[in-house]
Every structure is written in C-alpha cells, then in structure tokens.
HTML snippet that shows the backbone in 3Dmol.js (N, CA, C, O; Angstrom):
<script src="https://3Dmol.org/build/3Dmol-min.js"></script>
<div id="view" style="width:600px;height:400px;position:relative"></div>
<script>
const pdb = `
ATOM      1  N   MET A   1       9.341  -2.744   5.935  1.00  0.00           N
ATOM      2  CA  MET A   1      10.204  -1.971   5.069  1.00  0.00           C
ATOM      3  C   MET A   1      11.655  -2.075   5.544  1.00  0.00           C
ATOM      4  O   MET A   1      11.933  -2.107   6.743  1.00  0.00           O
ATOM      5  N   LEU A   2      12.510  -2.124   4.637  1.00  0.00           N
ATOM      6  CA  LEU A   2      13.928  -2.222   4.944  1.00  0.00           C
ATOM      7  C   LEU A   2      14.446  -0.935   5.584  1.00  0.00           C
ATOM      8  O   LEU A   2      15.316  -0.976   6.453  1.00  0.00           O
ATOM      9  N   LEU A   3      13.914   0.196   5.156  1.00  0.00           N
ATOM     10  CA  LEU A   3      14.376   1.469   5.709  1.00  0.00           C
ATOM     11  C   LEU A   3      14.099   1.585   7.199  1.00  0.00           C
ATOM     12  O   LEU A   3      14.884   2.197   7.922  1.00  0.00           O
ATOM     13  N   SER A   4      13.001   1.011   7.672  1.00  0.00           N
ATOM     14  CA  SER A   4      12.673   1.130   9.090  1.00  0.00           C
ATOM     15  C   SER A   4      13.715   0.431   9.965  1.00  0.00           C
ATOM     16  O   SER A   4      13.902   0.814  11.120  1.00  0.00           O
ATOM     17  N   ASN A   5      14.391  -0.582   9.434  1.00  0.00           N
ATOM     18  CA  ASN A   5      15.433  -1.274  10.195  1.00  0.00           C
ATOM     19  C   ASN A   5      16.784  -0.579  10.122  1.00  0.00           C
ATOM     20  O   ASN A   5      17.500  -0.515  11.122  1.00  0.00           O
ATOM     21  N   TYR A   6      17.134  -0.069   8.975  1.00  0.00           N
ATOM     22  CA  TYR A   6      18.485   0.434   8.774  1.00  0.00           C
ATOM     23  C   TYR A   6      18.604   1.947   8.698  1.00  0.00           C
ATOM     24  O   TYR A   6      19.716   2.471   8.760  1.00  0.00           O
ATOM     25  N   ALA A   7      17.503   2.661   8.566  1.00  0.00           N
ATOM     26  CA  ALA A   7      17.567   4.129   8.465  1.00  0.00           C
ATOM     27  C   ALA A   7      16.543   4.754   9.409  1.00  0.00           C
ATOM     28  O   ALA A   7      15.696   5.546   8.995  1.00  0.00           O
ATOM     29  N   GLY A   8      16.639   4.384  10.678  1.00  0.00           N
ATOM     30  CA  GLY A   8      15.698   4.881  11.673  1.00  0.00           C
ATOM     31  C   GLY A   8      15.706   6.387  11.796  1.00  0.00           C
ATOM     32  O   GLY A   8      14.655   7.002  11.975  1.00  0.00           O
ATOM     33  N   GLY A   9      16.857   6.977  11.704  1.00  0.00           N
ATOM     34  CA  GLY A   9      16.956   8.439  11.791  1.00  0.00           C
ATOM     35  C   GLY A   9      16.231   9.123  10.648  1.00  0.00           C
ATOM     36  O   GLY A   9      15.522  10.109  10.848  1.00  0.00           O
ATOM     37  N   PHE A  10      16.414   8.596   9.456  1.00  0.00           N
ATOM     38  CA  PHE A  10      15.744   9.163   8.283  1.00  0.00           C
ATOM     39  C   PHE A  10      14.236   8.972   8.379  1.00  0.00           C
ATOM     40  O   PHE A  10      13.472   9.892   8.085  1.00  0.00           O
ATOM     41  N   MET A  11      13.811   7.796   8.784  1.00  0.00           N
ATOM     42  CA  MET A  11      12.381   7.512   8.869  1.00  0.00           C
ATOM     43  C   MET A  11      11.694   8.355   9.934  1.00  0.00           C
ATOM     44  O   MET A  11      10.498   8.629   9.831  1.00  0.00           O
ATOM     45  N   GLY A  12      12.438   8.768  10.956  1.00  0.00           N
ATOM     46  CA  GLY A  12      11.879   9.594  12.015  1.00  0.00           C
ATOM     47  C   GLY A  12      11.906  11.074  11.715  1.00  0.00           C
ATOM     48  O   GLY A  12      11.465  11.878  12.537  1.00  0.00           O
ATOM     49  N   THR A  13      12.415  11.453  10.552  1.00  0.00           N
ATOM     50  CA  THR A  13      12.492  12.863  10.181  1.00  0.00           C
ATOM     51  C   THR A  13      11.094  13.455  10.048  1.00  0.00           C
ATOM     52  O   THR A  13      10.246  12.917   9.337  1.00  0.00           O
ATOM     53  N   LYS A  14      10.867  14.552  10.730  1.00  0.00           N
ATOM     54  CA  LYS A  14       9.562  15.211  10.681  1.00  0.00           C
ATOM     55  C   LYS A  14       9.381  15.889   9.319  1.00  0.00           C
ATOM     56  O   LYS A  14      10.278  16.564   8.816  1.00  0.00           O
ATOM     57  N   VAL A  15       8.207  15.691   8.747  1.00  0.00           N
ATOM     58  CA  VAL A  15       7.877  16.299   7.461  1.00  0.00           C
ATOM     59  C   VAL A  15       7.011  17.529   7.692  1.00  0.00           C
ATOM     60  O   VAL A  15       7.273  18.606   7.156  1.00  0.00           O
ATOM     61  N   LEU A  16       5.983  17.345   8.493  1.00  0.00           N
ATOM     62  CA  LEU A  16       5.045  18.425   8.764  1.00  0.00           C
ATOM     63  C   LEU A  16       4.383  18.140  10.110  1.00  0.00           C
ATOM     64  O   LEU A  16       3.616  17.183  10.219  1.00  0.00           O
ATOM     65  N   GLY A  17       4.652  18.924  11.108  1.00  0.00           N
ATOM     66  CA  GLY A  17       4.083  18.696  12.433  1.00  0.00           C
ATOM     67  C   GLY A  17       4.556  17.371  13.001  1.00  0.00           C
ATOM     68  O   GLY A  17       5.761  17.136  13.103  1.00  0.00           O
ATOM     69  N   ASN A  18       3.619  16.494  13.376  1.00  0.00           N
ATOM     70  CA  ASN A  18       3.964  15.175  13.899  1.00  0.00           C
ATOM     71  C   ASN A  18       4.039  14.103  12.815  1.00  0.00           C
ATOM     72  O   ASN A  18       4.202  12.924  13.126  1.00  0.00           O
ATOM     73  N   VAL A  19       3.924  14.490  11.575  1.00  0.00           N
ATOM     74  CA  VAL A  19       3.989  13.543  10.455  1.00  0.00           C
ATOM     75  C   VAL A  19       5.453  13.344  10.080  1.00  0.00           C
ATOM     76  O   VAL A  19       6.169  14.303   9.791  1.00  0.00           O
ATOM     77  N   ASN A  20       5.892  12.071  10.089  1.00  0.00           N
ATOM     78  CA  ASN A  20       7.279  11.804   9.728  1.00  0.00           C
ATOM     79  C   ASN A  20       7.359  11.026   8.407  1.00  0.00           C
ATOM     80  O   ASN A  20       6.338  10.656   7.827  1.00  0.00           O
ATOM     81  N   VAL A  21       8.566  10.793   7.955  1.00  0.00           N
ATOM     82  CA  VAL A  21       8.797  10.120   6.673  1.00  0.00           C
ATOM     83  C   VAL A  21       8.190   8.715   6.674  1.00  0.00           C
ATOM     84  O   VAL A  21       7.637   8.281   5.663  1.00  0.00           O
ATOM     85  N   ALA A  22       8.288   8.007   7.794  1.00  0.00           N
ATOM     86  CA  ALA A  22       7.743   6.646   7.873  1.00  0.00           C
ATOM     87  C   ALA A  22       6.237   6.646   7.619  1.00  0.00           C
ATOM     88  O   ALA A  22       5.732   5.785   6.898  1.00  0.00           O
ATOM     89  N   LEU A  23       5.526   7.587   8.197  1.00  0.00           N
ATOM     90  CA  LEU A  23       4.081   7.661   8.000  1.00  0.00           C
ATOM     91  C   LEU A  23       3.742   7.981   6.545  1.00  0.00           C
ATOM     92  O   LEU A  23       2.823   7.395   5.973  1.00  0.00           O
ATOM     93  N   VAL A  24       4.477   8.902   5.957  1.00  0.00           N
ATOM     94  CA  VAL A  24       4.238   9.266   4.554  1.00  0.00           C
ATOM     95  C   VAL A  24       4.471   8.061   3.644  1.00  0.00           C
ATOM     96  O   VAL A  24       3.664   7.796   2.752  1.00  0.00           O
ATOM     97  N   LEU A  25       5.554   7.335   3.858  1.00  0.00           N
ATOM     98  CA  LEU A  25       5.841   6.160   3.029  1.00  0.00           C
ATOM     99  C   LEU A  25       4.829   5.042   3.272  1.00  0.00           C
ATOM    100  O   LEU A  25       4.446   4.342   2.335  1.00  0.00           O
ATOM    101  N   GLY A  26       4.399   4.871   4.506  1.00  0.00           N
ATOM    102  CA  GLY A  26       3.395   3.852   4.810  1.00  0.00           C
ATOM    103  C   GLY A  26       2.070   4.136   4.133  1.00  0.00           C
ATOM    104  O   GLY A  26       1.456   3.236   3.560  1.00  0.00           O
ATOM    105  N   LEU A  27       1.625   5.381   4.194  1.00  0.00           N
ATOM    106  CA  LEU A  27       0.384   5.749   3.513  1.00  0.00           C
ATOM    107  C   LEU A  27       0.538   5.667   2.000  1.00  0.00           C
ATOM    108  O   LEU A  27      -0.396   5.291   1.292  1.00  0.00           O
ATOM    109  N   GLY A  28       1.715   6.017   1.512  1.00  0.00           N
ATOM    110  CA  GLY A  28       1.986   5.897   0.080  1.00  0.00           C
ATOM    111  C   GLY A  28       1.902   4.461  -0.397  1.00  0.00           C
ATOM    112  O   GLY A  28       1.488   4.202  -1.527  1.00  0.00           O
ATOM    113  N   GLN A  29       2.290   3.527   0.457  1.00  0.00           N
ATOM    114  CA  GLN A  29       2.213   2.116   0.102  1.00  0.00           C
ATOM    115  C   GLN A  29       0.752   1.690  -0.075  1.00  0.00           C
ATOM    116  O   GLN A  29       0.429   0.959  -1.011  1.00  0.00           O
ATOM    117  N   PHE A  30      -0.128   2.144   0.817  1.00  0.00           N
ATOM    118  CA  PHE A  30      -1.550   1.833   0.662  1.00  0.00           C
ATOM    119  C   PHE A  30      -2.109   2.457  -0.616  1.00  0.00           C
ATOM    120  O   PHE A  30      -2.857   1.814  -1.352  1.00  0.00           O
ATOM    121  N   LEU A  31      -1.745   3.700  -0.870  1.00  0.00           N
ATOM    122  CA  LEU A  31      -2.255   4.377  -2.060  1.00  0.00           C
ATOM    123  C   LEU A  31      -1.820   3.674  -3.339  1.00  0.00           C
ATOM    124  O   LEU A  31      -2.625   3.486  -4.251  1.00  0.00           O
ATOM    125  N   THR A  32      -0.552   3.287  -3.409  1.00  0.00           N
ATOM    126  CA  THR A  32      -0.085   2.611  -4.621  1.00  0.00           C
ATOM    127  C   THR A  32      -0.728   1.240  -4.774  1.00  0.00           C
ATOM    128  O   THR A  32      -0.977   0.802  -5.897  1.00  0.00           O
ATOM    129  N   THR A  33      -1.004   0.548  -3.662  1.00  0.00           N
ATOM    130  CA  THR A  33      -1.675  -0.744  -3.741  1.00  0.00           C
ATOM    131  C   THR A  33      -3.062  -0.596  -4.355  1.00  0.00           C
ATOM    132  O   THR A  33      -3.432  -1.351  -5.255  1.00  0.00           O
ATOM    133  N   PHE A  34      -3.829   0.379  -3.868  1.00  0.00           N
ATOM    134  CA  PHE A  34      -5.162   0.592  -4.406  1.00  0.00           C
ATOM    135  C   PHE A  34      -5.111   1.094  -5.848  1.00  0.00           C
ATOM    136  O   PHE A  34      -5.970   0.733  -6.653  1.00  0.00           O
ATOM    137  N   LEU A  35      -4.127   1.913  -6.186  1.00  0.00           N
ATOM    138  CA  LEU A  35      -3.982   2.395  -7.552  1.00  0.00           C
ATOM    139  C   LEU A  35      -3.695   1.245  -8.513  1.00  0.00           C
ATOM    140  O   LEU A  35      -4.292   1.166  -9.587  1.00  0.00           O
ATOM    141  N   ILE A  36      -2.793   0.364  -8.133  1.00  0.00           N
ATOM    142  CA  ILE A  36      -2.462  -0.775  -8.983  1.00  0.00           C
ATOM    143  C   ILE A  36      -3.672  -1.687  -9.156  1.00  0.00           C
ATOM    144  O   ILE A  36      -3.939  -2.163 -10.260  1.00  0.00           O
ATOM    145  N   ALA A  37      -4.411  -1.934  -8.063  1.00  0.00           N
ATOM    146  CA  ALA A  37      -5.609  -2.779  -8.149  1.00  0.00           C
ATOM    147  C   ALA A  37      -6.652  -2.145  -9.059  1.00  0.00           C
ATOM    148  O   ALA A  37      -7.283  -2.844  -9.851  1.00  0.00           O
ATOM    149  N   TRP A  38      -6.841  -0.847  -8.959  1.00  0.00           N
ATOM    150  CA  TRP A  38      -7.808  -0.144  -9.805  1.00  0.00           C
ATOM    151  C   TRP A  38      -7.399  -0.198 -11.275  1.00  0.00           C
ATOM    152  O   TRP A  38      -8.234  -0.444 -12.145  1.00  0.00           O
ATOM    153  N   LEU A  39      -6.114   0.033 -11.550  1.00  0.00           N
ATOM    154  CA  LEU A  39      -5.633  -0.022 -12.930  1.00  0.00           C
ATOM    155  C   LEU A  39      -5.788  -1.423 -13.520  1.00  0.00           C
ATOM    156  O   LEU A  39      -6.171  -1.571 -14.680  1.00  0.00           O
ATOM    157  N   TYR A  40      -5.493  -2.447 -12.726  1.00  0.00           N
ATOM    158  CA  TYR A  40      -5.660  -3.817 -13.228  1.00  0.00           C
ATOM    159  C   TYR A  40      -7.133  -4.126 -13.477  1.00  0.00           C
ATOM    160  O   TYR A  40      -7.474  -4.792 -14.454  1.00  0.00           O
ATOM    161  N   SER A  41      -7.994  -3.649 -12.604  1.00  0.00           N
ATOM    162  CA  SER A  41      -9.429  -3.867 -12.779  1.00  0.00           C
ATOM    163  C   SER A  41      -9.919  -3.257 -14.090  1.00  0.00           C
ATOM    164  O   SER A  41     -10.701  -3.873 -14.815  1.00  0.00           O
ATOM    165  N   ARG A  42      -9.455  -2.046 -14.389  1.00  0.00           N
ATOM    166  CA  ARG A  42      -9.812  -1.405 -15.661  1.00  0.00           C
ATOM    167  C   ARG A  42      -9.282  -2.199 -16.842  1.00  0.00           C
ATOM    168  O   ARG A  42      -9.993  -2.415 -17.823  1.00  0.00           O
ATOM    169  N   HIS A  43      -8.027  -2.635 -16.745  1.00  0.00           N
ATOM    170  CA  HIS A  43      -7.409  -3.423 -17.817  1.00  0.00           C
ATOM    171  C   HIS A  43      -8.188  -4.716 -18.040  1.00  0.00           C
ATOM    172  O   HIS A  43      -8.472  -5.084 -19.180  1.00  0.00           O
ATOM    173  N   ALA A  44      -8.530  -5.399 -16.960  1.00  0.00           N
ATOM    174  CA  ALA A  44      -9.265  -6.657 -17.082  1.00  0.00           C
ATOM    175  C   ALA A  44     -10.636  -6.436 -17.703  1.00  0.00           C
ATOM    176  O   ALA A  44     -11.067  -7.210 -18.558  1.00  0.00           O
ATOM    177  N   ALA A  45     -11.317  -5.386 -17.277  1.00  0.00           N
ATOM    178  CA  ALA A  45     -12.658  -5.118 -17.810  1.00  0.00           C
ATOM    179  C   ALA A  45     -12.603  -4.762 -19.296  1.00  0.00           C
ATOM    180  O   ALA A  45     -13.487  -5.149 -20.060  1.00  0.00           O
ATOM    181  N   ASN A  46     -11.581  -4.038 -19.701  1.00  0.00           N
ATOM    182  CA  ASN A  46     -11.502  -3.578 -21.094  1.00  0.00           C
ATOM    183  C   ASN A  46     -10.872  -4.590 -22.044  1.00  0.00           C
ATOM    184  O   ASN A  46     -11.273  -4.673 -23.205  1.00  0.00           O
ATOM    185  N   ARG A  47      -9.903  -5.355 -21.578  1.00  0.00           N
ATOM    186  CA  ARG A  47      -9.150  -6.228 -22.475  1.00  0.00           C
ATOM    187  C   ARG A  47      -9.397  -7.714 -22.251  1.00  0.00           C
ATOM    188  O   ARG A  47      -9.538  -8.471 -23.212  1.00  0.00           O
ATOM    189  N   LEU A  48      -9.451  -8.137 -20.993  1.00  0.00           N
ATOM    190  CA  LEU A  48      -9.525  -9.571 -20.714  1.00  0.00           C
ATOM    191  C   LEU A  48     -10.954 -10.109 -20.712  1.00  0.00           C
ATOM    192  O   LEU A  48     -11.206 -11.195 -21.235  1.00  0.00           O
ATOM    193  N   ASP A  49     -11.880  -9.366 -20.136  1.00  0.00           N
ATOM    194  CA  ASP A  49     -13.259  -9.845 -20.057  1.00  0.00           C
ATOM    195  C   ASP A  49     -13.895 -10.079 -21.431  1.00  0.00           C
ATOM    196  O   ASP A  49     -14.575 -11.090 -21.607  1.00  0.00           O
ATOM    197  N   PRO A  50     -13.702  -9.189 -22.410  1.00  0.00           N
ATOM    198  CA  PRO A  50     -14.280  -9.478 -23.734  1.00  0.00           C
ATOM    199  C   PRO A  50     -13.710 -10.756 -24.357  1.00  0.00           C
ATOM    200  O   PRO A  50     -14.439 -11.514 -24.995  1.00  0.00           O
ATOM    201  N   LYS A  51     -12.425 -10.991 -24.174  1.00  0.00           N
ATOM    202  CA  LYS A  51     -11.825 -12.220 -24.713  1.00  0.00           C
ATOM    203  C   LYS A  51     -12.381 -13.447 -23.999  1.00  0.00           C
ATOM    204  O   LYS A  51     -12.669 -14.461 -24.635  1.00  0.00           O
ATOM    205  N   ALA A  52     -12.534 -13.357 -22.673  1.00  0.00           N
ATOM    206  CA  ALA A  52     -13.089 -14.480 -21.921  1.00  0.00           C
ATOM    207  C   ALA A  52     -14.534 -14.740 -22.328  1.00  0.00           C
ATOM    208  O   ALA A  52     -14.953 -15.894 -22.427  1.00  0.00           O
ATOM    209  N   GLU A  53     -15.288 -13.691 -22.562  1.00  0.00           N
ATOM    210  CA  GLU A  53     -16.684 -13.849 -22.988  1.00  0.00           C
ATOM    211  C   GLU A  53     -16.760 -14.491 -24.370  1.00  0.00           C
ATOM    212  O   GLU A  53     -17.636 -15.319 -24.622  1.00  0.00           O
ATOM    213  N   ALA A  54     -15.850 -14.114 -25.262  1.00  0.00           N
ATOM    214  CA  ALA A  54     -15.832 -14.718 -26.598  1.00  0.00           C
ATOM    215  C   ALA A  54     -15.507 -16.201 -26.518  1.00  0.00           C
ATOM    216  O   ALA A  54     -16.119 -17.009 -27.216  1.00  0.00           O
ATOM    217  N   ILE A  55     -14.555 -16.563 -25.675  1.00  0.00           N
ATOM    218  CA  ILE A  55     -14.204 -17.973 -25.510  1.00  0.00           C
ATOM    219  C   ILE A  55     -15.380 -18.734 -24.919  1.00  0.00           C
ATOM    220  O   ILE A  55     -15.687 -19.842 -25.359  1.00  0.00           O
ATOM    221  N   LYS A  56     -16.042 -18.148 -23.924  1.00  0.00           N
ATOM    222  CA  LYS A  56     -17.189 -18.797 -23.293  1.00  0.00           C
ATOM    223  C   LYS A  56     -18.319 -19.013 -24.305  1.00  0.00           C
ATOM    224  O   LYS A  56     -18.926 -20.083 -24.353  1.00  0.00           O
ATOM    225  N   SER A  57     -18.591 -17.985 -25.111  1.00  0.00           N
ATOM    226  CA  SER A  57     -19.654 -18.103 -26.118  1.00  0.00           C
ATOM    227  C   SER A  57     -19.317 -19.193 -27.128  1.00  0.00           C
ATOM    228  O   SER A  57     -20.185 -19.976 -27.513  1.00  0.00           O
ATOM    229  N   ARG A  58     -18.064 -19.244 -27.556  1.00  0.00           N
ATOM    230  CA  ARG A  58     -17.643 -20.249 -28.518  1.00  0.00           C
ATOM    231  C   ARG A  58     -17.761 -21.663 -27.935  1.00  0.00           C
ATOM    232  O   ARG A  58     -18.200 -22.591 -28.614  1.00  0.00           O
ATOM    233  N   MET A  59     -17.362 -21.810 -26.664  1.00  0.00           N
ATOM    234  CA  MET A  59     -17.442 -23.128 -26.025  1.00  0.00           C
ATOM    235  C   MET A  59     -18.887 -23.564 -25.799  1.00  0.00           C
ATOM    236  O   MET A  59     -19.218 -24.736 -25.981  1.00  0.00           O
ATOM    237  N   GLU A  60     -19.746 -22.628 -25.403  1.00  0.00           N
ATOM    238  CA  GLU A  60     -21.137 -22.980 -25.172  1.00  0.00           C
ATOM    239  C   GLU A  60     -21.880 -23.207 -26.490  1.00  0.00           C
ATOM    240  O   GLU A  60     -22.841 -23.974 -26.538  1.00  0.00           O
ATOM    241  N   GLY A  61     -21.443 -22.553 -27.541  1.00  0.00           N
ATOM    242  CA  GLY A  61     -22.062 -22.735 -28.848  1.00  0.00           C
ATOM    243  C   GLY A  61     -21.781 -24.108 -29.432  1.00  0.00           C
ATOM    244  O   GLY A  61     -22.604 -24.644 -30.174  1.00  0.00           O
ATOM    245  N   ASP A  62     -20.624 -24.687 -29.106  1.00  0.00           N
ATOM    246  CA  ASP A  62     -20.249 -26.005 -29.613  1.00  0.00           C
ATOM    247  C   ASP A  62     -20.946 -27.143 -28.864  1.00  0.00           C
ATOM    248  O   ASP A  62     -21.001 -28.269 -29.358  1.00  0.00           O
ATOM    249  N   ALA A  63     -21.471 -26.853 -27.688  1.00  0.00           N
ATOM    250  CA  ALA A  63     -22.063 -27.905 -26.841  1.00  0.00           C
ATOM    251  C   ALA A  63     -23.384 -28.340 -27.310  1.00  0.00           C
ATOM    252  O   ALA A  63     -23.999 -29.215 -26.699  1.00  0.00           O
TER     253      ALA A  63
END
`;
const viewer = $3Dmol.createViewer("view");
viewer.addModel(pdb, "pdb");
viewer.setStyle({}, {cartoon: {color: "spectrum"}});
viewer.zoomTo();
viewer.render();
</script>
C-alpha cells in the first residue's frame, strides 16, 4: 500500500486497543477481494454460464 510508505503516522493510529488503521485497511482489502470474487461468481452463474451452455449445445448439435 502506498499509505504505508508515505503516511506511517496515520497508519499507526490506534483505532481500538492494539488495532491500528493499517490492520483495519489490510483486513478490508481481504474482505473486498472475497466480496468481488463472490459477486463475479454469482454474475457468471446467472448470466454467463447459460450463454456458454447454449453455445455448447448448438455446437454439439451441429456435429
């Protein structure tokens, strides 16, 4: 993260007990990564997979 290099004081700010801003942002990065992956998985299952299955059926039907 860019903030860890240039805003060390801010990143070291205590939020709650021994939890600082850097830890909160780091955990937030993991959470958003999993959220984005989950949302894409839902999108693919609902929108892309049916189209791929239709193309596959059409291609196998012509063979």
